[in-house]
C-alpha positions as CSV (number, residue, x, y, z in Angstrom):
1,M,-146.6,74.7,100.5
2,P,-148.0,71.7,98.7
3,F,-145.8,69.1,97.2
4,I,-144.9,69.9,93.6
5,D,-144.3,67.1,91.1
6,H,-141.2,68.3,89.4
7,T,-142.1,66.3,86.2
8,S,-145.1,68.6,85.7
9,I,-143.1,71.9,85.8
10,A,-142.9,73.6,82.4
11,F,-139.8,75.6,81.6
12,D,-139.6,78.6,79.2
13,Y,-135.8,78.5,79.0
14,P,-133.3,75.9,77.9
15,Q,-132.6,73.3,80.7
16,Q,-129.1,72.2,81.6
17,N,-128.2,68.7,80.3
18,A,-127.1,67.2,83.6
19,A,-127.8,64.2,85.7
20,G,-130.4,64.9,88.4
21,L,-132.8,67.7,88.7
22,T,-131.7,71.3,88.2
23,C,-132.4,74.8,89.4
24,T,-136.1,75.7,89.8
25,A,-137.4,72.2,89.5
26,Q,-135.1,70.8,92.1
27,A,-135.6,73.7,94.5
28,W,-139.3,73.2,94.6
29,A,-139.6,69.5,94.0
30,K,-138.3,68.5,97.4
31,T,-139.5,71.3,99.5
32,P,-141.9,69.8,102.1
33,P,-144.8,71.7,103.4
34,P,-143.7,73.9,106.3
35,L,-144.4,72.7,109.9
36,H,-146.1,74.9,112.5
37,G,-146.7,75.0,116.2
38,S,-146.3,71.9,118.3
39,E,-145.5,69.7,115.3
40,K,-142.6,71.9,114.3
41,T,-141.4,72.0,118.0
42,F,-141.6,68.2,118.2
43,V,-139.6,67.7,115.0
44,I,-136.9,70.2,116.1
45,E,-136.5,68.7,119.5
46,R,-136.4,65.2,118.0
47,I,-133.6,66.2,115.6
48,K,-131.7,67.8,118.5
49,Q,-132.0,64.6,120.5
50,L,-130.8,62.4,117.5
51,L,-127.8,64.7,116.9
52,L,-126.7,64.1,120.5
53,E,-127.4,60.4,120.5
54,K,-125.7,59.8,117.2
55,D,-122.7,62.1,117.9
56,A,-123.5,64.2,114.9
57,A,-122.9,67.8,113.9
58,L,-125.2,69.6,111.5
59,I,-123.3,71.9,109.1
60,A,-125.4,74.0,106.8
61,H,-124.7,76.2,103.8
62,Y,-125.9,79.8,103.7
63,Y,-128.4,78.9,101.0
64,V,-130.4,76.4,103.0
65,D,-133.6,77.1,104.8
66,G,-133.4,79.5,107.8
67,D,-134.9,76.9,110.1
68,I,-132.1,74.4,109.2
69,Q,-129.4,77.2,109.8
70,D,-131.0,78.0,113.2
71,L,-131.0,74.3,114.1
72,A,-127.3,74.0,113.2
73,L,-126.3,77.0,115.3
74,E,-128.5,75.9,118.2
75,T,-126.9,72.5,118.3
76,G,-123.3,73.5,118.1
77,G,-123.1,73.1,114.3
78,F,-122.1,75.6,111.8
79,V,-123.4,77.8,109.0
80,S,-121.0,79.0,106.3
81,D,-119.8,78.6,102.7
82,S,-118.8,75.2,101.4
83,L,-115.1,75.1,102.2
84,E,-115.5,76.5,105.8
85,M,-118.3,74.0,106.4
86,A,-115.9,71.2,105.5
87,R,-113.1,72.7,107.7
88,F,-115.5,73.0,110.6
89,G,-116.5,69.4,110.2
90,K,-112.9,68.3,110.2
91,N,-112.2,70.1,113.5
92,H,-115.4,69.2,115.2
93,S,-115.3,66.3,117.7
94,A,-118.5,64.6,116.2
95,K,-118.0,61.2,114.5
96,N,-120.8,62.0,112.1
97,L,-121.5,65.0,110.0
98,I,-124.8,66.0,108.5
99,V,-124.2,68.3,105.5
100,A,-127.2,70.5,104.6
101,G,-126.1,71.6,101.2
102,V,-125.4,70.3,97.7
103,R,-123.5,67.1,96.8
104,F,-120.0,68.5,96.3
105,M,-120.2,70.0,99.8
106,G,-120.7,66.6,101.3
107,E,-117.9,65.2,99.2
108,T,-115.6,68.0,100.3
109,A,-116.4,67.3,103.9
110,K,-115.6,63.7,103.4
111,I,-112.3,64.5,101.7
112,L,-111.2,66.6,104.7
113,S,-112.7,64.1,107.3
114,P,-112.1,60.6,105.8
115,E,-112.5,59.0,109.3
116,K,-116.0,60.5,109.8
117,R,-119.3,59.4,108.4
118,V,-120.9,62.1,106.2
119,F,-124.6,62.2,105.6
120,M,-126.5,64.3,103.0
121,P,-130.2,64.8,103.2
122,D,-130.4,64.9,99.4
123,L,-127.8,63.3,97.2
124,E,-129.4,64.8,94.1
125,A,-128.9,68.4,95.3
126,T,-126.6,70.0,92.8
127,C,-124.9,73.3,92.1
128,S,-124.8,75.1,88.7
129,L,-121.1,75.8,89.3
130,D,-120.4,72.1,89.8
131,L,-122.5,71.0,86.9
132,G,-120.6,73.4,84.7
133,C,-117.5,71.2,85.0
134,N,-118.4,67.5,84.6
135,A,-115.7,64.9,85.3
136,A,-115.7,63.3,81.8
137,D,-115.3,66.7,80.1
138,F,-112.6,67.7,82.5
139,A,-110.7,64.4,81.9
140,A,-110.9,65.2,78.1
141,F,-109.6,68.7,78.7
142,R,-106.7,67.3,80.8
143,A,-105.9,64.8,78.0
144,M,-105.7,67.6,75.4
145,H,-103.5,69.7,77.7
146,P,-101.2,67.3,79.6
147,D,-98.5,69.9,80.0
148,R,-100.7,72.3,81.9
149,T,-101.1,72.7,85.6
150,V,-104.8,72.7,86.5
151,V,-106.4,74.4,89.5
152,V,-110.0,73.8,90.2
153,Y,-112.6,75.8,92.2
154,A,-113.8,74.5,95.5
155,N,-117.3,74.2,94.0
156,T,-116.5,71.1,92.0
157,S,-117.2,67.4,92.5
158,A,-114.8,65.1,94.1
159,A,-114.3,63.4,90.7
160,V,-113.1,66.7,89.3
161,K,-111.0,67.5,92.3
162,A,-109.2,64.1,92.1
163,Q,-108.0,65.0,88.5
164,A,-106.7,68.5,89.4
165,D,-103.1,69.4,90.3
166,W,-104.3,72.0,92.8
C-alpha cells in the first residue's frame, strides 16, 4: 500500500475536534507498505533479536495488524484487550515493554509497571473512547460535582484516570 498523506484526505462527515489525527485519516496515514519475502523475514528476525537484546516484551492489542500480533506471540509477548495487556506487562520479567496499541494503553501499562520502560510505536495513536473524555472537560465536570464519586472506564487517558475516585 502506498503512503497516504493524511492532509490530503477529504472527509464527508464531521471530524472530531481532538489533538492528533483521528479515525480513518490516522489509520491510513501511518500504515507503511507491506513487506514481502526475504525483506519481511529479515525485519521480523531483526525485531526478534532486538527484543531479546533489549530485554523487551511486545504486547499488542487485538486491533493491531496480524503480523504484529503474531510477532508478539512468537516472542513470548501477549495479545489482548488494553487492561490485560497492562497486567501481562506488569507480570512479565522484561524490563522494557513495547505496547502496540493506542496511547492510553501505553499509559496504563506504565501505571501498572512504573519501574519498567514503556515504549509506544506511535504516540499519536488515539481511541475514540479516550477522546470522548478529555482531561480538561473531566476536571470541569468534577468541579461542578465535587460531592460525587466518579468511576472511569479503562479506555481513558492517564490524565483522566488521575482525577477519578475509582
